[in-house]
C-alpha positions as CSV (number, residue, x, y, z in Angstrom):
1,X,-42.2,80.3,256.5
2,X,-40.6,77.9,254.5
3,X,-42.5,78.0,250.9
4,X,-42.0,74.0,251.1
5,X,-43.9,74.2,254.2
6,X,-46.3,76.7,253.3
7,X,-47.4,74.7,250.1
8,X,-48.8,71.9,252.8
9,X,-51.2,73.7,254.0
10,X,-53.2,73.9,250.5
11,X,-56.7,71.3,251.8
12,X,-56.2,70.1,248.2
13,X,-53.2,68.5,248.9
14,X,-54.3,66.7,252.4
15,X,-57.8,65.5,250.3
16,X,-55.6,63.7,247.5
17,X,-53.3,61.9,250.1
18,X,-55.9,61.0,252.4
19,X,-57.9,60.0,249.4
20,X,-55.6,57.5,248.5
21,X,-56.9,54.5,250.4
22,X,-53.5,52.0,249.5
23,X,-51.2,54.5,251.2
24,X,-53.9,55.1,253.8
25,X,-54.7,51.6,254.8
26,X,-51.0,50.6,254.2
27,X,-50.2,52.7,257.8
28,X,-53.4,52.0,259.3
29,X,-53.1,48.1,258.7
30,X,-49.2,48.5,260.5
31,X,-50.1,50.5,263.1
32,X,-53.3,48.4,263.4
33,X,-51.2,45.1,263.5
34,X,-48.6,46.0,266.5
35,X,-51.3,47.9,268.2
36,X,-49.6,45.4,271.1
37,X,-46.2,47.2,270.3
38,X,-47.8,50.8,270.1
39,X,-50.0,50.5,273.2
40,X,-48.8,52.4,276.8
41,X,-45.4,53.5,273.9
42,X,-44.5,56.6,272.8
43,X,-44.7,57.9,269.8
44,X,-43.4,60.9,267.7
45,X,-45.1,61.7,263.9
46,X,-43.1,63.2,262.1
47,X,-44.4,65.7,259.5
48,X,-48.2,64.9,260.7
49,X,-50.4,66.6,258.0
50,X,-53.8,65.9,258.7
51,X,-52.8,64.4,262.2
52,X,-54.4,60.9,261.1
53,X,-50.7,58.2,261.6
54,X,-51.3,60.3,265.1
55,X,-55.1,59.8,265.6
56,X,-53.9,56.1,264.6
57,X,-51.6,55.3,266.8
58,X,-53.9,57.3,269.8
59,X,-56.5,54.4,268.8
60,X,-54.9,51.8,269.4
61,X,-53.4,52.9,272.6
62,X,-50.3,54.8,272.5
63,X,-49.6,56.8,275.9
64,X,-48.4,60.0,274.2
65,X,-48.0,61.0,270.9
66,X,-46.3,64.4,269.8
67,X,-47.3,65.5,266.1
68,X,-44.5,67.0,264.7
69,X,-46.3,69.7,262.6
70,X,-44.3,72.7,261.2
71,X,-47.2,74.3,258.7
72,X,-50.0,76.3,259.9
73,X,-51.8,73.1,259.8
74,X,-50.9,72.5,263.2
75,X,-54.1,74.0,264.1
76,X,-56.0,71.8,262.4
77,X,-54.1,68.8,263.7
78,X,-55.3,70.3,267.7
79,X,-58.8,70.4,266.2
80,X,-58.5,66.8,265.0
81,X,-57.3,65.5,267.6
82,X,-60.9,67.5,269.4
83,X,-63.2,65.8,267.0
84,X,-62.1,62.3,268.1
85,X,-61.4,62.4,271.2
86,X,-57.8,61.5,271.5
87,X,-56.9,64.7,272.5
88,X,-55.0,63.9,275.8
89,X,-53.0,62.2,273.8
90,X,-52.0,63.6,271.0
91,X,-49.3,66.8,271.7
92,X,-49.0,69.1,268.5
93,X,-45.7,70.5,268.2
94,X,-45.6,73.0,265.9
95,X,-42.2,73.6,264.4
96,X,-39.7,72.0,262.5
97,X,-38.7,68.4,263.9
98,X,-34.9,69.7,263.4
99,X,-35.8,73.0,265.7
100,X,-36.6,70.8,268.4
101,X,-33.9,70.1,271.8
102,X,-33.7,66.6,271.6
103,X,-33.3,67.3,275.5
104,X,-36.8,69.0,275.2
105,X,-38.3,65.9,275.2
106,X,-38.6,62.3,276.2
107,X,-37.3,59.5,273.9
108,X,-39.9,57.6,272.5
109,X,-40.6,54.2,271.4
110,X,-41.8,55.0,267.7
111,X,-41.7,57.0,264.8
112,X,-44.3,57.2,262.2
113,X,-44.1,59.1,259.4
114,X,-45.6,59.3,255.8
115,X,-42.4,61.6,254.6
116,X,-42.0,59.5,251.0
117,X,-42.7,61.6,247.4
118,X,-41.8,61.5,244.0
119,X,-39.4,58.3,242.9
120,X,-38.6,58.5,247.1
121,X,-36.9,60.7,248.2
122,X,-38.2,63.8,246.1
123,X,-39.4,66.7,248.6
124,X,-36.1,65.5,251.0
125,X,-38.1,64.7,254.4
126,X,-36.9,61.3,255.0
127,X,-33.5,63.8,256.1
128,X,-36.1,65.0,259.2
129,X,-37.7,61.3,259.8
130,X,-33.0,60.1,259.9
131,X,-32.6,63.2,262.6
132,X,-35.4,62.4,264.5
133,X,-33.7,59.2,264.8
134,X,-30.7,60.0,265.7
135,X,-32.2,63.2,268.4
136,X,-35.7,61.2,269.7
137,X,-35.9,57.4,269.5
138,X,-34.4,54.9,271.7
139,X,-32.5,52.9,270.2
140,X,-34.1,49.3,270.1
141,X,-37.7,51.9,268.8
142,X,-39.8,51.3,265.7
143,X,-40.1,53.2,262.7
144,X,-43.1,52.8,260.2
145,X,-41.6,52.6,257.8
146,X,-38.8,50.3,258.5
147,X,-37.4,49.9,254.7
148,X,-37.2,51.8,251.9
149,X,-36.4,50.3,248.8
150,X,-36.2,52.1,244.7
151,X,-36.6,50.3,241.3
152,X,-36.6,50.9,237.6
153,X,-37.0,49.0,234.1
154,X,-36.5,50.2,230.9
155,X,-40.7,50.9,229.9
156,X,-42.8,52.4,226.4
157,X,-44.8,55.3,227.1
158,X,-47.7,54.9,224.3
159,X,-49.7,57.2,225.8
160,X,-47.2,59.9,225.5
161,X,-45.6,58.9,222.3
162,X,-48.5,58.0,220.0
163,X,-50.4,60.8,220.7
164,X,-48.5,63.4,217.3
165,X,-49.0,60.4,215.1
166,X,-53.0,61.0,214.0
167,X,-54.6,64.0,215.2
168,X,-57.9,63.8,214.0
169,X,-56.2,62.9,210.3
170,X,-53.4,65.5,210.6
171,X,-49.8,64.0,211.6
172,X,-47.7,66.0,213.4
173,X,-44.6,63.7,214.0
174,X,-42.1,66.5,213.5
175,X,-43.5,67.8,216.7
176,X,-43.9,65.2,218.8
177,X,-40.6,65.1,218.4
178,X,-39.5,68.5,219.5
179,X,-42.6,67.7,222.6
180,X,-39.9,64.3,223.3
181,X,-37.2,66.2,223.5
182,X,-38.7,68.7,225.7
183,X,-40.3,65.8,228.1
184,X,-37.5,64.2,228.4
185,X,-35.5,66.8,230.3
186,X,-36.9,66.5,233.2
187,X,-39.2,63.7,235.1
188,X,-42.6,62.8,234.3
189,X,-44.8,61.9,236.4
190,X,-47.7,59.6,235.0
191,X,-48.9,55.9,235.4
192,X,-47.5,53.3,233.5
193,X,-49.1,50.4,232.7
194,X,-47.5,46.8,233.8
195,X,-47.8,45.4,230.4
196,X,-45.5,48.2,228.8
197,X,-42.2,47.1,230.9
198,X,-40.0,45.5,229.0
199,X,-38.7,43.9,231.2
200,X,-37.8,42.8,235.1
201,X,-37.2,45.6,237.1
202,X,-33.3,46.2,238.9
203,X,-32.9,47.3,242.9
204,X,-31.5,50.9,242.6
205,X,-31.4,51.1,246.0
206,X,-32.0,49.9,249.9
207,X,-32.1,51.5,252.4
208,X,-32.5,50.9,256.0
209,X,-34.0,53.4,257.9
210,X,-33.0,51.7,261.1
211,X,-29.1,52.3,260.4
212,X,-29.4,54.3,256.9
213,X,-26.9,58.2,257.3
214,X,-28.1,61.2,255.6
215,X,-25.1,61.5,253.6
216,X,-26.0,57.8,251.6
217,X,-29.2,59.4,250.5
218,X,-27.3,62.0,248.3
219,X,-26.5,59.9,245.5
220,X,-28.6,56.8,244.9
221,X,-28.0,54.3,242.2
222,X,-25.1,54.9,239.9
223,X,-24.2,51.0,239.3
224,X,-24.2,49.8,235.7
225,X,-27.2,47.6,235.1
226,X,-28.5,45.0,232.2
227,X,-31.8,43.7,232.2
228,X,-33.7,41.7,229.5
229,X,-36.3,42.2,227.3
230,X,-39.2,40.1,227.9
231,X,-40.5,40.4,224.7
232,X,-40.0,42.6,221.4
233,X,-40.9,46.4,221.9
234,X,-40.0,49.9,221.9
235,X,-37.9,51.9,224.6
236,X,-38.8,54.9,225.2
237,X,-38.7,55.2,228.8
238,X,-36.9,54.4,231.8
239,X,-39.9,53.1,234.5
240,X,-39.3,54.3,238.3
241,X,-41.2,52.9,241.4
242,X,-40.5,52.6,245.5
243,X,-42.1,50.2,247.7
244,X,-41.5,50.9,251.5
245,X,-42.0,47.9,254.1
246,X,-43.4,47.9,257.6
247,X,-42.5,46.6,261.2
248,X,-45.4,43.6,260.7
249,X,-43.5,42.9,257.4
250,X,-46.5,44.2,255.6
251,X,-46.0,46.5,252.4
252,X,-47.0,49.2,250.5
253,X,-45.5,49.2,246.9
254,X,-45.9,52.4,244.5
255,X,-44.9,50.1,240.7
256,X,-47.1,49.5,238.1
257,X,-48.0,45.4,239.0
258,X,-49.8,47.8,241.9
259,X,-52.7,49.5,243.3
260,X,-52.5,52.8,241.7
261,X,-51.4,55.2,244.2
262,X,-50.6,59.3,244.2
263,X,-47.5,58.9,243.9
264,X,-47.9,57.5,240.3
265,X,-44.5,56.2,238.7
266,X,-41.6,58.4,237.3
267,X,-40.5,58.1,234.0
268,X,-37.1,59.7,232.3
269,X,-38.3,59.8,228.6
270,X,-36.5,59.4,225.9
271,X,-36.6,61.3,223.1
272,X,-36.7,59.1,221.1
273,X,-37.9,55.2,221.0
274,X,-35.3,52.4,220.9
275,X,-36.1,49.2,219.5
276,X,-35.5,45.8,221.2
277,X,-36.1,42.5,220.5
278,X,-36.6,39.7,222.8
279,X,-33.9,38.7,225.1
280,X,-32.1,41.7,224.1
281,X,-29.8,43.3,226.7
282,X,-30.2,47.0,228.0
283,X,-27.5,48.6,229.4
284,X,-27.8,51.8,231.8
285,X,-26.5,53.4,234.3
286,X,-28.9,56.0,236.9
287,X,-28.1,58.3,239.0
288,X,-30.2,59.9,241.6
289,X,-28.1,62.7,242.7
290,X,-29.0,65.7,245.4
291,X,-29.4,69.1,244.0
292,X,-26.3,71.0,246.4
293,X,-28.4,74.4,246.3
294,X,-32.1,73.0,246.5
295,X,-31.2,70.0,249.1
296,X,-35.1,68.5,248.3
297,X,-34.6,67.9,245.1
298,X,-32.8,65.5,242.8
299,X,-31.4,65.8,239.7
300,X,-31.7,62.2,237.5
301,X,-28.7,61.0,234.7
302,X,-29.9,58.2,233.0
303,X,-26.3,56.6,231.1
304,X,-27.4,54.0,227.8
305,X,-24.4,51.7,228.1
306,X,-22.6,49.7,226.0
307,X,-24.1,45.7,226.7
308,X,-21.2,44.2,225.8
309,X,-18.7,45.6,227.7
310,X,-21.2,45.7,230.7
311,X,-21.4,42.4,233.1
312,X,-24.1,40.9,233.2
313,X,-25.9,38.9,235.5
314,X,-24.7,34.9,235.9
315,X,-27.4,33.3,234.8
316,X,-28.0,35.9,231.8
317,X,-31.2,34.8,229.7
318,X,-30.3,37.8,226.9
319,X,-29.5,36.7,223.5
320,X,-26.2,37.0,223.6
321,X,-23.0,34.2,222.4
322,X,-21.0,34.6,225.8
323,X,-24.4,34.3,228.4
324,X,-25.8,31.9,226.1
325,X,-22.5,29.9,226.7
326,X,-22.3,30.4,230.0
327,X,-25.8,29.4,231.3
328,X,-25.8,26.4,229.3
329,X,-22.1,25.1,231.0
330,X,-24.1,26.6,234.5
331,X,-26.9,24.2,233.2
332,X,-24.4,20.9,232.3
333,X,-22.7,21.7,235.7
334,X,-25.9,21.5,237.4
335,X,-27.1,18.7,235.4
336,X,-23.7,16.3,236.6
337,X,-24.1,17.5,240.0
338,X,-27.7,16.2,240.3
339,X,-26.6,12.9,238.7
340,X,-23.6,12.0,240.9
341,X,-26.3,12.7,244.0
342,X,-27.9,10.0,242.3
343,X,-25.1,8.1,242.0
344,X,-24.1,8.2,245.7
345,X,-27.6,7.2,246.9
346,X,-27.9,4.5,244.6
347,X,-24.5,3.3,246.2
348,X,-25.7,4.4,249.6
């Protein structure tokens, strides 16, 4: 058995995920909101885990639910389905979905899966969902969730940076510098306070799960981005989070502005502070590349760019002269157009 699947046999992991009310209720509400779309339909639950999504689909009237689980937890799903009196609807398939012969099952109407990892794509489980979509889902079938979005914003991380300044009256800034360098070598999973976001977020990736390909997941981000700082502060890292949308239009978001989840946020830690001012532009390039030797992992690369050399949004609120002039021109143009429209109305 793959070590990845063995790790999910630990019930502590499932207790952590099931205790995440934001996560569980987002799925439950989406399923119950669209129960008329699920009633008398065939559902496939990819990576069913504890079986809770399979049970919820059965409870709203699904005709059949294929609970696909590769780990030994598949036995638990059978017991949970009996405990909830839906054993006649839930069929547990102890297998990787990729190992199921496409011709051995009837096409399904709906795929549900809680596949998201840290920074959305860690663990690479979305690949399995897309495989199931291409091989088992009806052409007009539904995916829960159906849209995924990845965001990033520069941030402060005071919990990590201030600690070493004063440890019971002893200054350890020199050790703090080494600590930061170590932390900057790999992404850090933590909760970022919404007040420590320095700018509006940028959308790194928008994935329509109905049509995105596995190859498109090999590289996320990669463009040049410019954000404008909303206040003075210390640029100490790049905060990354995700949101997913369900077919009923509801959303599960994991950002600093949202209810905390077990995913928290992911931060790329800078080795040193960068002082920033209100209306100062921060330019960066952030890439998430799939690791060729371990496809369930991604390598992140953050490059800070010269804001003078990168195209800004139009209009842009930063303090650079070119953006101030451009914004003023647009404002004057809008004003003249409004005046011309009023003149025409008066003539009429």
